[in-house]
C-alpha positions in Angstrom: -9.1 10.2 8.0 -9.5 13.7 6.7 -10.5 15.3 3.5 -7.9 16.8 1.3 -9.3 20.1 0.2 -9.0 21.2 -3.4 -7.8 18.3 -3.0 -4.7 18.5 -0.8 -2.9 15.4 0.4 -4.0 14.9 3.9 -1.1 13.9 6.1 -0.8 17.3 7.7 -2.8 19.5 9.9 -4.5 22.5 8.6 -2.0 25.4 8.9 -2.1 27.8 11.9 -4.6 30.0 10.1 -7.0 27.1 9.8 -10.1 26.6 12.0 -9.7 26.2 15.7 -10.4 22.5 15.6 -6.9 22.1 14.2 -5.6 23.1 17.6 -4.2 26.4 16.4 -5.4 29.9 17.0 -6.7 32.4 14.5 -4.7 35.2 12.8 -1.0 35.1 12.3 0.4 38.6 12.5 3.2 39.8 10.2 4.9 36.4 10.0 1.6 34.5 9.7 1.5 35.3 6.0 4.5 33.1 5.4 4.3 30.7 8.3 0.6 29.8 8.0 0.9 27.5 4.9 3.7 25.3 6.5 2.5 21.7 6.8 2.6 20.2 10.3 2.1 16.5 11.2 -1.5 16.1 12.3 -0.7 14.5 15.6 2.1 16.9 16.5 0.2 19.5 18.5 -1.7 16.9 20.6 1.5 15.0 21.3 3.4 18.2 22.3 0.6 19.3 24.6 0.6 15.9 26.3 4.3 16.1 26.8 4.1 19.7 28.1 1.6 18.6 30.7 4.1 16.1 32.1 7.4 18.1 31.9 9.5 20.7 30.1 10.0 20.9 26.3 13.4 21.5 24.8 13.4 21.6 21.1 16.5 20.5 19.2 17.5 21.8 15.7 20.6 20.9 13.7 22.3 24.2 12.9 21.6 27.8 13.9 19.2 29.6 11.8 17.0 32.7 12.3 14.1 31.3 10.2 13.9 28.1 12.1 13.9 30.0 15.4 11.3 32.5 14.3 9.0 29.7 13.0 9.3 27.7 16.2 8.5 30.7 18.3 5.5 31.5 16.2 4.3 27.9 16.1 4.4 27.5 19.9 2.5 30.7 20.4 -0.2 29.8 17.8 -0.5 26.3 19.2 -0.9 27.4 22.8 2.2 25.6 23.9 4.7 26.9 26.5 6.4 29.9 25.0 10.0 29.8 23.8 12.0 31.7 26.4 15.7 30.7 25.9 18.0 29.2 23.3 21.5 27.7 23.4 24.0 27.4 20.5 22.5 30.5 18.9 25.5 32.8 18.4 26.4 35.7 16.2 24.2 38.3 14.6 21.3 35.9 14.1 21.1 35.2 17.8 21.2 38.9 18.5 18.4 39.7 16.0 16.2 36.9 17.5 16.0 38.9 20.8 16.0 35.7 22.9 17.8 35.0 26.1 20.9 33.0 25.4 22.7 32.6 28.7 23.1 29.3 30.4 21.3 30.6 33.5 18.3 31.9 31.5 18.1 28.5 29.7 18.1 26.6 33.0 15.5 28.9 34.5 13.2 28.4 31.6 13.5 24.6 31.7 12.9 24.6 35.5 9.8 26.8 35.1 8.3 24.4 32.5 8.8 26.9 29.6 10.1 25.8 26.2 13.8 26.0 25.3 15.7 25.5 22.1 19.1 23.9 21.5 21.0 24.2 18.2 23.3 21.2 18.1 26.2 22.7 16.1 29.7 21.8 17.4 30.2 23.4 20.8 33.3 23.0 22.9 32.9 20.3 25.5 32.8 22.8 28.4 30.1 24.8 26.7 27.9 21.9 25.6 24.3 22.8 26.6 23.3 19.1 26.5 25.9 18.3 29.2 24.4 21.1 31.4 20.9 19.8 30.7 21.9 16.3 31.8 23.2 17.7 35.1 20.0 19.8 35.6 17.8 16.8 34.9 19.3 14.8 37.7 18.1 17.5 40.1 14.6 18.0 38.5 11.5 16.1 39.5 9.7 16.6 36.2 11.2 15.1 33.0 12.8 17.1 30.3 11.7 16.1 26.8 14.2 16.7 24.0 12.1 17.1 20.8 14.0 17.0 17.5 12.4 19.3 15.0 13.2 20.0 11.4 11.9 22.9 9.2 12.4 22.0 5.5 12.0 24.9 3.1 14.1 23.6 0.2 14.0 20.1 -1.3 17.4 20.5 -3.0 19.2 17.2 -2.4 22.8 16.8 -1.5 25.1 15.8 -4.4 28.4 13.9 -4.0 30.1 16.4 -6.3 29.8 20.0 -5.4 28.7 22.7 -7.8 28.6 26.5 -8.0 25.3 26.4 -6.2 26.9 25.0 -3.1 29.4 27.9 -3.1 26.5 30.4 -3.3 24.0 28.6 -1.1 25.9 26.2 1.1 25.1 22.4 1.2 21.5 21.3 1.7 22.3 20.0 5.2 23.8 23.3 6.3 22.5 26.1 4.0 23.7 29.6 4.1 21.6 32.6 5.2 21.2 33.4 1.5 19.9 30.0 0.7 17.4 30.1 3.7 16.1 33.5 2.5 15.7 32.4 -1.1 14.0 29.1 0.0 11.8 31.0 2.4 10.5 33.4 -0.3 10.1 30.8 -3.0 8.8 27.7 -1.3 7.1 28.7 2.0 3.8 27.3 0.7 5.4 23.8 0.3 7.4 23.9 3.5 7.1 21.2 6.1 7.7 21.3 9.9 8.5 17.9 11.2 8.3 17.0 14.8 10.3 13.9 15.7 10.1 11.4 18.6 10.8 13.0 21.9 13.6 11.7 24.1 12.6 11.5 27.8 15.8 12.6 29.4 14.7 11.5 32.9 14.0 7.9 31.7 17.2 7.9 29.6 19.2 8.8 32.7 17.5 6.2 34.9 18.8 3.5 32.5 22.3 5.0 32.8 22.5 6.1 36.4 26.2 5.2 36.8 27.4 6.8 33.6 29.2 10.2 33.7 27.2 13.2 32.6 29.6 14.0 29.8 29.3 10.5 28.4 25.5 10.6 28.6 25.5 14.0 26.9 27.6 12.6 24.0 25.2 9.7 23.6 22.2 12.0 23.6 23.9 14.3 21.1 24.7 11.4 18.8 21.1 10.0 19.0 19.6 13.4 18.2 22.1 14.0 15.4 21.3 10.7 13.9 17.6 11.2 14.2 17.6 14.6 12.6 19.9 13.4 9.8 17.4 10.6 9.0 14.5 13.0 9.1 16.4 15.3 6.7 17.1 12.4 4.4 13.5 11.4 4.5 12.5 14.9 3.4 15.1 15.5 0.6 16.4 12.1 -0.1 19.8 10.5 -0.2 22.8 12.2 -1.8 22.3 12.0 -5.6 24.9 10.3 -7.8 25.5 11.0 -11.5 23.9 8.2 -13.7 27.4 7.1 -14.7 28.4 6.7 -11.1 25.3 4.7 -10.4 26.0 2.4 -13.3 29.6 1.9 -12.2 28.5 1.1 -8.7 25.8 -1.4 -9.7 28.1 -3.2 -12.2 30.7 -3.6 -9.4 28.2 -5.6 -7.3 29.9 -8.8 -6.3 26.8 -11.0 -6.9 26.4 -9.5 -10.3 30.1 -10.0 -11.1 29.8 -13.7 -10.0 26.7 -14.1 -12.3 28.5 -12.6 -15.2 31.5 -14.9 -14.7 29.3 -17.9 -14.4 27.3 -17.1 -17.6 30.5 -16.4 -19.5 32.1 -19.7 -18.4 28.9 -21.7 -19.0 28.1 -20.2 -22.5 31.7 -19.8 -23.8 31.0 -16.1 -24.5 33.8 -13.5 -23.8 33.4 -11.8 -20.4 33.4 -8.3 -21.9 30.4 -9.3 -24.1 28.4 -10.4 -21.0 29.4 -7.2 -19.2 28.2 -5.2 -22.2 24.9 -7.1 -22.0 24.6 -6.3 -18.3 25.3 -2.6 -18.9 22.6 -2.6 -21.7 20.1 -4.2 -19.3 20.9 -1.7 -16.6 20.3 1.2 -18.9 16.9 -0.4 -19.7 16.1 -0.7 -16.0 17.5 2.3 -14.2 15.7 5.4 -13.1 17.0 8.9 -13.8 15.5 10.6 -10.8 15.5 14.4 -11.0 14.2 16.3 -7.9 13.9 19.5 -9.8 11.6 17.8 -12.3 9.6 16.2 -9.5 9.1 19.7 -8.0 7.8 21.0 -11.3 5.5 18.0 -11.8 4.1 18.5 -8.3 2.2 21.6 -9.5 0.8 19.7 -12.5 -0.2 16.7 -10.4 -2.0 19.0 -7.9 -4.0 20.4 -10.8 -4.6 16.9 -12.1 -6.0 15.5 -8.9 -8.0 18.7 -8.3 -9.5 18.4 -11.8 -10.4 14.7 -11.7 -11.4 14.0 -8.1 -13.9 15.5 -5.7 -11.4 14.9 -2.9 -8.4 12.7 -2.1 -9.0 11.2 1.4 -5.9 10.1 3.2 -5.3 8.1 6.3 -3.6 10.7 8.5 -2.4 8.4 11.3 -1.0 5.9 8.7 0.9 8.7 6.9 2.4 9.9 10.1 3.4 6.3 10.9 5.0 6.0 7.5 7.1 9.2 8.0 8.4 7.8 11.4 9.1 4.5 9.7 11.0 6.1 6.9 13.4 7.7 9.5 14.1 4.3 11.1 14.8 2.0 8.1 14.4 1.9 4.3 10.8 1.6 3.3 9.1 -0.3 0.5 5.6 0.8 -0.4 3.4 -2.0 -1.6 0.1 -0.5 -2.9 -2.9 -2.2 -4.4 -2.9 -1.8 -8.1 -6.2 -0.9 -9.9 -5.3 2.0 -12.1 -2.4 3.8 -13.8 -3.3 6.7 -11.4 -1.7 4.5 -8.7 1.8 5.4 -10.1 1.1 9.1 -9.5 -0.8 9.4 -6.3 1.8 8.1 -3.7 4.6 10.1 -5.2 2.5 13.3 -5.1 1.3 12.5 -1.6 4.7 11.9 -0.2 6.3 15.0 -1.8 3.4 17.2 -0.5 4.0 15.9 3.0 7.7 16.4 3.2 9.0 13.0 2.1 11.1 11.8 -0.8 9.0 10.3 -3.6 9.6 6.6 -4.1 11.5 4.8 -6.9 8.7 2.9 -8.6 9.0 -0.5 -10.3 7.0 -0.2 -13.5 6.4 -2.6 -16.3 8.6 -2.3 -19.4 5.4 -1.8 -21.4 5.2 1.7 -20.0 8.7 2.7 -21.2 7.4 4.0 -24.6 8.3 7.5 -25.8 7.8 10.0 -24.4 6.3 8.6 -21.3 9.3 6.4 -20.4 11.7 9.3 -20.2 9.3 11.4 -18.1 8.6 8.5 -15.7 12.3 7.8 -15.3 12.9 11.4 -14.2 10.0 11.0 -11.7 11.7 7.9 -10.2 10.3 5.0 -12.2 12.6 2.0 -13.1 11.4 -0.5 -15.6 11.3 -4.2 -15.4 10.3 -6.9 -17.8 7.2 -8.9 -17.1 8.9 -12.2 -18.0 12.7 -12.8 -17.8 12.5 -16.2 -19.5 15.6 -17.6 -17.9 17.8 -14.6 -18.5 20.2 -14.8 -15.7 22.2 -11.7 -16.6 19.1 -9.5 -16.6 17.9 -11.0 -13.3 21.3 -10.4 -11.7 21.3 -6.8 -12.9 17.9 -6.2 -11.6 18.8 -7.7 -8.2 22.0 -5.5 -8.0 19.9 -2.4 -8.8 17.4 -3.2 -6.1 20.2 -3.7 -3.7 21.7 -0.3 -4.7 18.3 1.4 -4.0 18.1 -0.3 -0.6 21.6 0.4 0.4 21.2 4.1 -0.4 17.9 4.2 1.4 15.8 5.3 -1.5 12.1 4.7 -0.8 10.8 2.1 -3.2 7.4 1.2 -4.5 6.2 -2.0 -6.3 3.0 -3.8 -6.8 2.9 -7.2 -5.1 0.0 -8.1 -7.4 2.2 -7.7 -10.5 -0.3 -6.0 -12.8 -3.5 -4.0 -12.5 -6.5 -5.9 -11.1 -9.2 -5.9 -13.8 -11.8 -7.3 -11.4 -11.3 -5.0 -8.5 -10.3 -7.9 -6.3 -6.8 -8.1 -4.8 -4.7 -10.5 -6.9 -2.6 -13.3 -5.5 0.8 -11.9 -4.6 3.8 -12.4 -6.8 7.1 -13.1 -5.1 9.8 -12.0 -7.6 10.6 -8.5 -6.3 9.8 -9.5 -2.7 12.5 -12.2 -3.1 15.0 -9.6 -4.4 14.4 -7.3 -1.5 14.9 -10.2 0.9 18.2 -11.1 -0.9 19.4 -7.5 -0.7 18.7 -7.5 3.0 20.5 -10.8 3.5 23.4 -9.4 1.6 23.8 -6.6 4.1 22.2 -3.7 2.2 20.3 -2.7 5.3 19.8 -3.7 8.9 16.0 -3.9 8.3 13.5 -3.2 5.6 10.0 -2.0 6.3 7.3 -3.1 3.9 4.2 -0.8 4.0 0.9 -2.2 2.6 -1.2 0.6 1.0 -4.7 0.4 -0.3 -5.7 2.9 -3.1 -9.4 2.8 -3.8 -11.6 4.7 -6.2 -15.3 5.5 -6.2 -15.2 5.7 -10.0 -12.4 4.1 -12.1 -10.9 5.8 -15.2 -10.3 2.4 -16.8 -13.7 0.8 -15.9 -15.0 0.4 -19.5 -11.7 -1.0 -20.9 -11.5 -3.5 -18.0 -15.1 -4.6 -18.7 -14.2 -5.3 -22.4 -11.1 -7.3 -21.4 -13.1 -9.4 -18.9 -15.7 -10.1 -21.7 -12.8 -11.6 -23.7 -11.3 -8.6 -25.4 -7.6 -8.2 -25.7 -5.7 -5.7 -23.7 -4.6 -2.7 -25.7 -0.9 -2.0 -25.8 0.3 1.2 -24.1 1.5 3.8 -26.7 1.7 7.5 -27.4 -1.6 7.3 -29.2 -3.2 5.8 -26.2 -1.6 8.5 -24.0 -3.0 11.3 -26.1 -6.4 9.6 -26.1 -6.3 9.5 -22.3 -6.7 13.2 -22.3 -10.4 12.5 -22.5 -10.5 11.6 -18.9 -10.0 15.2 -18.0 -13.5 15.9 -19.2 -15.1 13.9 -16.3 -15.1 13.8 -12.6 -14.3 10.5 -10.8 -15.6 11.2 -7.3 -13.4 10.4 -4.3 -10.0 8.7 -4.2 -8.9 7.0 -0.9 -5.4 6.2 0.3 -5.0 4.0 3.5 -1.7 2.9 5.1 -1.4 -0.3 7.1 1.2 -0.9 9.8 4.7 -1.4 8.3 6.0 -5.0 8.3 9.6 -5.4 9.6 11.5 -7.9 7.6 13.9 -8.6 10.4 11.1 -9.1 12.9 9.2 -11.4 10.5 12.2 -13.5 9.9 12.8 -13.9 13.6 9.1 -14.8 14.2 8.7 -17.3 11.4 12.1 -18.9 11.4 13.6 -18.4 14.9 17.2 -19.6 15.0 17.0 -20.7 11.3 16.9 -17.0 10.3 20.7 -16.9 10.8 21.2 -19.7 8.2 19.4 -17.8 5.4 21.4 -17.3 2.2 21.1 -15.2 -0.9 19.7 -17.1 -3.9 21.8 -17.8 -7.0 20.5 -15.7 -9.9 17.4 -17.4 -11.3 15.3 -17.0 -14.4 12.0 -16.0 -12.7 9.0 -17.7 -11.1 8.2 -19.7 -14.2 11.6 -21.3 -14.2 11.3 -22.0 -10.5 7.9 -23.7 -11.0 9.3 -25.7 -13.9 12.0 -27.4 -11.8 10.2 -29.0 -8.8 12.8 -31.7 -8.5 15.5 -29.0 -7.9 13.3 -27.2 -5.5 12.6 -30.5 -3.6 16.3 -31.2 -3.4 17.2 -27.7 -2.1 18.7 -27.5 1.3 16.9 -26.5 4.5 18.2 -22.9 4.3 16.9 -22.4 0.8 13.5 -23.8 1.9 13.4 -21.5 4.9 14.2 -18.6 2.6 11.3 -19.5 0.3 9.0 -19.8 3.3 10.0 -16.3 4.4 9.5 -14.8 1.0 6.1 -16.4 0.5 5.1 -15.5 4.1 6.2 -11.9 3.6 4.2 -11.6 0.3 1.1 -13.1 1.9 1.5 -10.7 4.9 1.7 -7.7 2.5 -1.3 -8.8 0.5 -3.3 -9.4 3.7 -2.2 -6.0 5.0 -3.5 -4.4 1.8 -6.8 -6.2 2.2 -7.1 -4.9 5.7 -6.5 -1.3 4.6 -9.1 -1.3 1.8 -11.7 1.5 2.3 -15.3 0.3 2.5 -17.0 2.8 0.1 -20.7 3.6 -0.3 -20.6 2.4 -4.0 -19.0 -0.9 -2.8 -21.7 -1.5 -0.3 -24.5 -0.7 -2.8 -22.9 -2.9 -5.5 -22.5 -5.9 -3.1 -26.2 -5.5 -2.0 -27.6 -5.3 -5.5 -25.5 -7.9 -7.3 -26.0 -10.7 -4.8 -29.5 -11.0 -6.0 -30.3 -13.1 -9.0 -33.9 -11.9 -9.6 -35.0 -8.7 -11.3 -34.8 -6.1 -8.6 -34.7 -5.2 -4.9 -37.0 -3.1 -2.9 -35.6 -0.2 -0.9 -36.2 -1.9 2.5 -34.3 -5.0 1.4 -31.4 -2.9 0.1 -31.3 -1.0 3.4 -31.2 -4.3 5.3 -28.4 -5.7 3.1 -26.3 -2.5 3.4 -26.8 -2.4 7.1 -25.7 -6.1 7.4 -22.6 -5.4 5.3 -21.6 -2.5 7.4 -22.1 -4.6 10.6 -19.9 -7.4 9.2 -17.1 -5.0 8.1 -17.2 -3.1 11.4 -16.8 -6.3 13.4 -13.7 -7.1 11.3 -12.1 -3.7 12.0 -12.7 -2.4 8.4 -12.0 1.2 7.4 -14.9 3.1 6.1 -15.3 6.2 3.9 -15.4 9.3 6.0 -19.0 10.2 5.2 -20.4 6.8 6.1 -20.1 7.5 9.9 -23.6 7.7 11.3 -25.2 7.9 7.8 -28.4 6.0 7.0 -28.3 2.7 5.1 -31.7 3.4 3.4 -31.2 4.6 -0.2 -34.3 6.7 0.1 -32.8 8.9 2.9 -30.3 11.6 2.1 -26.7 10.5 2.6 -23.8 8.7 0.9 -25.8 5.5 0.1 -28.5 7.5 -1.6 -25.7 9.5 -3.4 -24.0 6.3 -4.6 -27.3 5.0 -6.0 -28.0 8.3 -7.7 -24.6 8.3 -9.4 -25.1 4.7 -10.5 -28.4 5.6 -12.0 -26.9 8.6 -13.8 -24.2 6.4 -15.3 -26.9 4.0 -16.6 -25.8 1.1 -14.3 -28.9 0.9 -12.2 -32.6 1.6 -12.9 -34.8 3.1 -10.2 -38.5 2.4 -10.5 -41.5 3.2 -8.2 -44.3 0.7 -8.1 -47.0 -0.1 -5.5 -45.6 2.5 -3.2 -42.1 1.0 -3.1 -38.9 2.0 -4.8 -37.3 -0.8 -6.8 -33.6 -0.9 -7.8 -32.6 -3.0 -10.8 -29.1 -3.6 -12.1 -28.9 -3.1 -15.9 -27.9 -6.6 -16.9 -25.3 -5.6 -19.5 -23.7 -3.3 -16.9 -23.3 -5.9 -14.2 -19.5 -6.4 -14.8 -18.9 -2.6 -14.2 -20.8 -2.8 -10.9 -19.0 -6.1 -10.1 -15.7 -4.2 -9.9 -16.9 -2.2 -6.9 -18.3 -5.3 -5.2 -15.0 -7.1 -5.7 -13.1 -4.2 -4.2 -14.8 -4.9 -0.8 -15.7 -8.6 -1.1 -12.6 -9.8 0.9 -14.3 -8.5 4.1 -17.3 -10.8 3.5 -15.7 -14.0 2.0 -15.4 -15.9 5.3 -19.1 -15.5 6.3 -20.2 -16.0 2.7 -18.4 -19.3 2.4 -19.9 -20.6 5.7 -23.3 -19.3 4.6 -23.0 -21.1 1.3 -21.9 -24.3 3.0 -24.9 -24.1 5.4 -27.4 -23.3 2.7 -26.3 -26.3 0.7 -27.8 -28.5 3.3 -31.3 -27.4 2.3 -34.3 -26.7 4.6 -33.5 -29.7 6.8 -30.0 -28.5 7.5 -26.8 -30.6 7.9 -24.5 -31.9 10.6 -22.1 -29.2 11.8 -19.2 -31.4 10.7 -20.6 -31.6 7.1 -21.0 -27.8 7.0 -17.4 -27.5 8.1 -16.2 -29.9 5.4 -18.1 -28.0 2.7 -16.7 -24.7 3.9 -13.2 -26.1 4.0 -13.6 -27.5 0.5 -14.8 -24.1 -0.8 -11.9 -22.2 0.9 -9.5 -24.5 -0.9 -11.4 -24.1 -4.2 -10.9 -20.4 -4.0 -7.4 -20.2 -2.6 -6.2 -18.3 -5.7 -9.1 -15.9 -5.4 -9.1 -14.6 -1.9 -6.7 -13.9 0.9 -7.8 -15.4 4.2 -7.1 -14.1 7.7 -3.4 -14.3 8.5 -2.3 -16.1 11.7 -5.6 -17.9 12.3 -6.5 -21.6 11.7 -9.4 -22.7 9.5 -11.3 -24.0 12.6 -11.0 -20.6 14.3 -12.3 -18.8 11.3 -15.1 -21.3 10.7 -16.3 -21.2 14.3 -16.2 -17.4 14.6 -18.2 -17.0 11.4 -20.7 -19.7 12.3 -21.3 -17.9 15.5 -21.8 -14.7 13.6 -24.4 -16.3 11.4 -26.2 -17.5 14.5 -26.1 -14.0 16.0 -27.7 -12.4 12.9 -30.3 -15.3 12.9 -29.2 -16.5 9.5 -28.7 -20.1 10.9 -29.6 -22.0 14.0 -27.4 -24.6 15.7 -29.0 -27.4 17.7 -28.0 -30.9 18.6 -24.9 -30.7 16.4 -26.8 -29.6 13.3 -26.8 -26.3 11.4 -30.3 -25.3 10.2 -31.5 -22.3 8.3 -32.5 -19.6 10.7 -35.5 -17.1 10.8 -33.6 -14.7 8.6 -33.4 -16.9 5.5 -33.0 -13.8 3.2 -29.8 -12.9 5.1 -28.5 -16.5 4.6 -29.3 -16.4 0.9 -27.8 -12.9 0.5 -24.5 -13.8 2.2 -24.2 -17.1 0.3 -24.8 -15.4 -3.1 -21.9 -13.0 -2.5 -19.7 -15.7 -4.0 -22.2 -17.1 -6.6 -20.3 -15.6 -9.5 -17.1 -17.4 -8.5 -19.0 -20.7 -8.0 -20.6 -20.5 -11.4 -17.3 -19.5 -13.0 -15.4 -22.5 -11.5 -18.2 -24.8 -12.5 -18.0 -23.5 -16.0 -14.2 -23.9 -16.1 -14.5 -27.6 -15.1 -17.2 -28.2 -17.6 -15.3 -26.5 -20.4 -12.1 -28.5 -19.5 -14.1 -31.8 -19.5 -15.7 -31.0 -22.9 -12.4 -29.8 -24.5 -9.9 -32.3 -23.0 -12.0 -35.3 -22.0 -12.1 -38.6 -23.8 -15.4 -37.6 -25.5 -13.9 -34.4 -26.8 -13.8 -34.0 -30.6 -10.4 -34.6 -32.2 -8.5 -31.3 -32.6 -5.1 -29.8 -32.1 -4.0 -29.5 -28.5 -5.3 -26.4 -26.7 -3.2 -23.9 -24.8 -4.5 -21.8 -21.9 -5.8 -18.9 -24.0 -7.7 -21.3 -26.3 -9.3 -23.2 -23.5 -10.3 -19.9 -21.7 -11.7 -18.7 -25.1 -13.8 -21.9 -25.4 -15.0 -21.5 -21.8 -16.0 -17.9 -22.5 -18.1 -18.9 -25.5 -19.6 -21.8 -23.6 -20.4 -19.5 -20.7 -22.1 -17.0 -23.0 -24.4 -19.7 -24.2 -25.2 -21.0 -20.7 -26.0 -17.5 -19.5 -28.3 -16.8 -22.4 -30.1 -20.1 -21.8 -30.4 -19.4 -18.1 -28.1 -22.2 -16.8 -25.7 -19.5 -15.5 -27.6 -16.9 -13.4 -25.2 -14.0 -13.3 -23.4 -12.4 -16.2 -20.3 -11.6 -14.2 -19.6 -15.3 -13.8 -18.5 -15.3 -17.5 -15.3 -13.4 -16.6 -12.0 -14.0 -18.4 -9.9 -13.2 -15.2 -11.9 -15.6 -13.0 -11.8 -18.4 -15.6 -8.0 -18.0 -15.9 -7.7 -18.3 -12.2 -9.9 -21.4 -12.2 -7.8 -23.0 -14.9 -4.6 -22.2 -12.9 -6.2 -23.9 -9.9 -7.0 -27.0 -11.9 -3.4 -27.1 -13.1 -2.1 -26.6 -9.5 -4.3 -29.5 -8.3 -2.8 -31.7 -11.1 -6.2 -32.3 -12.6 -4.9 -30.7 -15.8 -1.3 -31.0 -17.0 0.5 -28.4 -19.1 3.4 -29.5 -21.3 5.2 -27.2 -23.7 2.3 -24.8 -23.4 -0.3 -27.3 -24.3 -3.0 -28.7 -22.0 -4.2 -32.3 -21.4 -5.9 -34.2 -18.6 -3.3 -35.1 -16.0 -4.3 -38.8 -15.7 -7.0 -41.5 -15.9 -8.8 -40.1 -12.8 -8.9 -36.5 -14.1 -12.3 -37.0 -15.8 -13.8 -38.2 -12.5 -12.1 -35.4 -10.6 -13.6 -32.7 -12.9 -17.1 -34.3 -12.5 -16.5 -34.3 -8.7 -15.6 -30.6 -8.8 -18.8 -29.8 -10.7 -20.9 -32.0 -8.4 -19.3 -30.3 -5.3 -20.2 -26.9 -6.6 -23.8 -27.7 -7.7 -25.5 -27.8 -4.3 -24.2 -24.3 -3.6 -25.9 -22.9 -6.7 -29.5 -23.6 -5.5 -31.7 -20.5 -5.6 
């Protein structure tokens, strides 16, 4: 991971004028003024050097151009790579001006000598094809020849299906004229990108086709290189743009949408034209109006915005390079975590700055207010309703639009959590848009779809205070122009660092084969449905569905879970997250500096063992908040913000969380808590046995019960059984001396403070679920006072008031347990367990045993709350 200076998005190397550790020399000469700012993939130089050590490099470009040649020659010289000695396919005045050897003999001599060559693909006659000659030469060479496709993008002007006067003047974006290159060079060199594609090992390629004629091999190689460069070009400038009317016409012709329209018309008795008009109206409500020129203008504004608000934007370089390669292979769907409205901006800005097309973003219809809606549409946003309420026409239109984006290979972005997380914790994944992407794939829109989990993390959140009010029971404020104007206040503050991490892309085709095997071939597209609520409301229909439909549901849910787990793996462990977890998992007044240091060190150890990603400045830094470093800086900022008090007494430094501010600090703990949930649950299960300990089987059963209790709160490790997770975390607790295992029993170990600390990481959730069960029993039980039936909101409101009283009286230890979001999850869990039933929006106990079940839940939680 590297730091984005000023800040700059970090998927590229510092330019050739940067420090020597970038792998490039100093200076730049006459051309360096224009070539130095060009962004280069960070791993490109190291990769090319490794290839040059093994064989000869032959670079491949699409069409002849003097600028491309001059930049490549300059780049190789600055990077210390074999110099560019010869070129093929470089005819006319440009080739003469380049002053490079262009004969076949010179080219073959350069390749044989291990120097670099350049081939412009163009359209040569068969007898003059340089690739055919290169194939023949490779058969006689010992060292391999590496064909390296490269692309220099100066202009982000997309291709349009209908030509314009600009195409007459400048040529098409894929084959610009010399005038277009010169203009793009002068206007956009600071935003230019030089992309280095995957090298083709010609020796290995020939070994697999030893009996094939040279001419046939050359044609295959040319086709593969053409295809690769075309995909790289499309990744940079995007697919050909269609007029909005053309897009609407195409989407409305979708055969699944037409079938849904006919079915609705026949079932409702409405005229088909009226249903078509409704579909067109829905499409206008949904569709983006993507404008690359507008995006280019906004890029400057966003660069200023991120520079003004954040100390730095730190980006996962390797992940960004992996994303670019993936985008050239298949359509990509970015699936970021969702904590802030800033999430909508950062990925689009980041991709554009690094030579990729910004994604089309699925946004809630609540954001379509004037004027933001029109601005967002031009930036690539398309708007969807939160609830479709059985509207089959709307659902079919949305599915058809998603299929259109996938078929045209537009990058997409949606939030698998649905809405923004008010708690900082990753929300349980929703499957609606995931299902639509799977349906589009099944319908042949693409051979494969790559889903990319992305974690976006903040050291200080713009919406922190509004989230705290909502969690305390306040209502969410509706987005509006007034709110947008009021948001200008955020520009008066700095919000520390912003982190972006990319996880390995998930191949839908591969996942379907792994999970379903031969059954993957029987998958079918769903009929238009009215949303997840309708699906949940019809269990009998779901139970009666065929095997293929059940396999499809398993695939969708498995994909959503894999995406959510991928996001959790990519989350950045930040200094403020570590400090918050250390301080909040303590129910007394304050913590001494040594205890804080021990807790932070333990948290770092646990996260490192699990392969977590850490903030850049944590590497080698002290865990003691009294020593200079990121931990001390995090404590200082929390103290400045009034969240933590720092006192010195009896020669020790004491850190106290300001009680009213605990929910603000809880956000940062929740952002990293997924890394500690497994050991925390095992620690809580072990501590519940008291000083005398428990049988290992009892500890296992308690941990299993807790994991099921919190199944809507946390994502557990994918691909591992409960017993594997339990055994590995029990062994970890033994290793850190939190517990001892002897004669089949689990006992508290010498480090009882470590055991208590880990167990208390989930105390807020335990107290919240205990509160939810008690509130449900009081409001819905047989002893409840007679009143009108309660809905969810009313019961949560009663639980919040009850929790406030229990906190003030000391029966609840931590303020953050009285959290609206956690209580809503607890109520959802009680409904899913059929302890509480919901009919027509009203709640009641599900059956005669529900009272006993609620008391059993409270009794099961109680032993884990001992202090």
